[in-house]
C-alpha positions as CSV (number, residue, x, y, z in Angstrom):
1,A,-52.2,-95.5,-6.9
2,L,-53.5,-93.2,-4.1
3,A,-49.8,-93.2,-2.6
4,A,-48.5,-92.2,-5.8
5,Q,-51.0,-89.5,-6.3
6,R,-50.3,-88.2,-2.8
7,L,-46.5,-88.0,-3.4
8,Q,-47.4,-86.3,-6.8
9,E,-49.4,-83.7,-5.0
10,R,-46.7,-83.1,-2.4
11,A,-43.9,-82.3,-5.1
12,A,-46.8,-80.1,-6.7
13,R,-46.7,-78.3,-3.7
14,L,-42.8,-77.9,-3.4
15,A,-42.9,-77.1,-6.9
16,R,-45.0,-74.1,-6.0
17,I,-42.4,-72.8,-2.9
18,D,-42.2,-69.0,-3.5
19,V,-38.0,-68.5,-3.4
20,P,-37.5,-64.7,-4.0
21,G,-35.8,-64.6,-7.0
22,L,-36.4,-68.4,-8.3
23,A,-38.5,-68.9,-11.4
24,G,-39.8,-71.1,-13.7
25,H,-41.1,-74.8,-13.9
26,L,-40.3,-78.1,-11.9
27,A,-41.8,-81.3,-13.6
28,S,-41.5,-84.3,-11.3
29,T,-42.5,-88.2,-12.0
30,V,-43.0,-90.6,-9.3
31,E,-43.0,-94.4,-9.3
32,L,-43.8,-96.8,-7.0
33,R,-43.3,-100.7,-6.7
34,G,-43.5,-103.4,-4.4
35,S,-45.4,-103.9,-1.6
36,I,-48.3,-101.1,-0.1
37,A,-46.3,-101.2,3.0
38,A,-42.7,-100.3,2.0
39,P,-42.5,-99.5,-1.7
40,D,-39.3,-99.0,-3.7
41,V,-39.8,-95.6,-4.8
42,S,-38.1,-94.0,-7.7
43,L,-38.5,-89.9,-8.7
44,A,-37.5,-88.1,-11.7
45,V,-37.3,-84.5,-11.7
46,T,-36.3,-81.8,-14.3
47,T,-36.7,-77.8,-14.9
48,R,-38.1,-75.6,-17.6
49,D,-37.7,-72.4,-18.4
50,A,-35.7,-72.1,-14.7
51,S,-33.8,-69.0,-13.7
52,Y,-32.0,-67.4,-10.3
53,A,-31.7,-63.6,-10.3
54,T,-28.3,-63.7,-9.2
55,I,-26.8,-66.9,-11.6
56,G,-29.6,-66.0,-14.5
57,P,-31.1,-69.3,-16.5
58,F,-30.1,-72.9,-15.1
59,T,-31.3,-76.3,-16.0
60,L,-32.0,-79.2,-13.3
61,S,-32.4,-82.9,-13.7
62,G,-31.8,-86.0,-11.5
63,R,-33.2,-89.4,-10.3
64,S,-33.1,-91.1,-7.4
65,S,-34.8,-94.2,-5.5
66,L,-35.3,-95.3,-2.0
67,R,-35.4,-98.8,-1.6
68,G,-35.7,-99.8,2.2
69,T,-33.6,-97.4,3.9
70,R,-31.6,-96.9,1.7
71,A,-31.6,-93.8,-0.8
72,E,-29.6,-93.7,-4.2
73,I,-28.9,-90.6,-6.0
74,Q,-28.4,-91.8,-10.1
75,T,-27.8,-88.8,-11.0
76,L,-28.4,-85.0,-10.4
77,D,-26.9,-82.4,-13.0
78,V,-27.5,-78.5,-12.0
79,R,-26.2,-76.5,-15.4
80,S,-25.8,-72.5,-16.0
81,T,-23.5,-69.9,-17.0
82,T,-21.5,-70.0,-14.1
83,G,-20.6,-73.9,-14.3
84,S,-22.2,-77.3,-14.2
85,L,-22.0,-79.7,-10.9
86,H,-22.8,-83.6,-10.9
87,V,-24.0,-85.5,-8.1
88,E,-24.2,-89.3,-7.7
89,G,-24.2,-91.8,-4.5
90,G,-26.3,-93.8,-1.8
91,I,-27.4,-92.6,1.4
92,E,-27.8,-95.1,4.2
93,L,-30.9,-93.8,6.4
94,A,-30.9,-96.8,9.0
95,E,-28.3,-96.9,11.5
96,T,-25.1,-99.4,10.9
97,P,-22.9,-101.0,12.8
98,H,-19.3,-99.1,13.5
99,T,-17.3,-100.6,11.0
100,A,-14.1,-99.3,8.7
101,T,-16.3,-99.2,5.4
102,L,-19.1,-96.0,6.1
103,P,-22.5,-96.7,4.7
104,S,-23.0,-93.6,2.4
105,R,-20.9,-92.3,-0.2
106,V,-21.5,-89.4,-2.4
107,A,-19.6,-88.3,-5.2
108,L,-19.3,-84.6,-6.7
109,R,-18.1,-83.4,-10.1
110,W,-18.2,-79.9,-11.2
111,S,-16.5,-78.4,-14.3
112,D,-15.9,-74.7,-15.3
113,L,-17.1,-73.0,-12.3
114,R,-17.0,-69.2,-12.6
115,L,-15.8,-68.4,-8.7
116,D,-16.5,-64.4,-9.3
117,D,-20.0,-65.1,-10.3
118,L,-20.6,-67.8,-7.5
119,M,-19.4,-65.6,-4.9
120,R,-21.6,-62.6,-6.2
121,A,-24.6,-65.4,-6.4
122,F,-23.8,-65.9,-2.0
123,G,-24.0,-62.3,-1.5
124,S,-20.0,-61.3,-1.7
125,S,-18.4,-58.9,-4.0
126,P,-14.7,-58.4,-3.1
127,R,-12.6,-55.8,-4.8
128,I,-9.9,-58.2,-5.8
129,R,-11.3,-60.9,-7.6
130,S,-9.8,-64.4,-8.9
131,G,-10.8,-64.3,-12.2
132,S,-10.7,-67.9,-12.4
133,L,-12.7,-71.3,-13.8
134,A,-12.7,-74.2,-11.2
135,S,-13.0,-77.9,-12.0
136,G,-12.6,-80.7,-10.0
137,E,-14.6,-83.7,-8.1
138,A,-14.7,-84.9,-4.6
139,M,-15.6,-88.1,-2.5
140,I,-18.1,-87.5,0.7
141,D,-18.1,-90.7,3.2
142,F,-20.3,-90.8,6.1
143,D,-22.7,-92.1,8.3
144,A,-26.0,-90.3,8.9
145,Y,-26.1,-91.1,12.1
146,D,-22.7,-89.4,13.2
147,R,-24.7,-86.3,14.3
148,V,-20.7,-84.9,15.4
149,L,-18.8,-86.0,12.2
150,S,-16.4,-87.8,13.7
151,R,-16.4,-90.8,10.9
152,F,-16.9,-87.9,8.0
153,R,-14.3,-88.8,5.2
154,L,-14.0,-85.9,2.4
155,S,-11.2,-86.4,-0.1
156,A,-11.3,-83.3,-3.0
157,T,-9.5,-81.9,-5.9
158,T,-10.0,-78.9,-7.6
159,T,-7.8,-77.2,-10.9
160,L,-8.0,-73.5,-11.3
161,D,-7.8,-71.7,-14.9
162,A,-7.2,-68.3,-15.5
163,L,-10.0,-66.6,-17.6
164,A,-8.3,-65.3,-21.0
165,N,-10.2,-61.8,-20.3
166,A,-8.5,-61.8,-16.6
167,S,-6.1,-59.0,-17.8
168,S,-7.1,-56.2,-15.3
169,A,-5.8,-55.4,-12.0
170,E,-9.0,-56.4,-10.3
171,F,-8.2,-60.0,-11.3
172,L,-5.8,-62.3,-9.6
173,A,-5.9,-64.8,-12.8
174,L,-5.5,-67.6,-10.2
175,S,-4.3,-70.8,-11.8
176,G,-3.2,-74.5,-10.3
177,R,-4.3,-77.0,-8.4
178,A,-6.1,-78.0,-4.4
179,D,-6.3,-81.5,-2.8
180,V,-8.2,-81.2,0.0
181,N,-8.8,-84.4,2.7
182,L,-10.4,-84.7,5.8
183,D,-10.2,-88.0,7.7
184,N,-11.5,-88.7,11.2
185,G,-11.3,-85.5,12.4
186,R,-7.8,-84.4,10.7
187,W,-7.8,-82.7,7.9
188,S,-4.6,-81.7,5.1
189,L,-4.3,-79.5,2.3
190,R,-1.6,-79.3,-0.4
191,H,-2.0,-76.7,-3.4
192,A,0.2,-75.2,-6.0
193,I,-1.3,-71.8,-7.1
194,Q,-0.3,-68.9,-8.6
195,A,-1.6,-65.6,-9.4
196,R,-0.8,-63.7,-12.6
197,R,-1.1,-60.4,-10.9
198,A,-0.2,-59.8,-7.1
């Protein structure tokens, strides 16, 4: 009970971190099971009335757990007017023997990401905008102890759809598909993308 209380207090302190432009509430629930020395930890988080200055209102919800040396992300979802992102997977926190199978894997899916809005959120405002929505998925395999990322693997696919209202000269109105692969330091990119306006 004491350990759970300390975790809740720490989560509460984290939830009060002052980030410029960030507003709202973060609620978290921590559950401990098993031995006192090495408990299994489950964490659930959700936001209420959350917003960020550059993207507006958003929701975040997630569930994760820690059992032994393995952290599992059952689900992590972020939704806003700029699109949505889903994350799930497992991360091995202990050092493991080098084998062909990497110990950690994280999967991502995104949908209806407004690329121009995201670029503005990160402080970039190019004169010519993409005028596109992006949807896709990625699989990341890695070893948390591989500091130089020599065994890092990434496979990602994204599709672009031109916005219906991206008709003025300031928009490229991009559409098409791109595939990216990175494996043991070697990468490849294949794409078939066209612009309605050049």
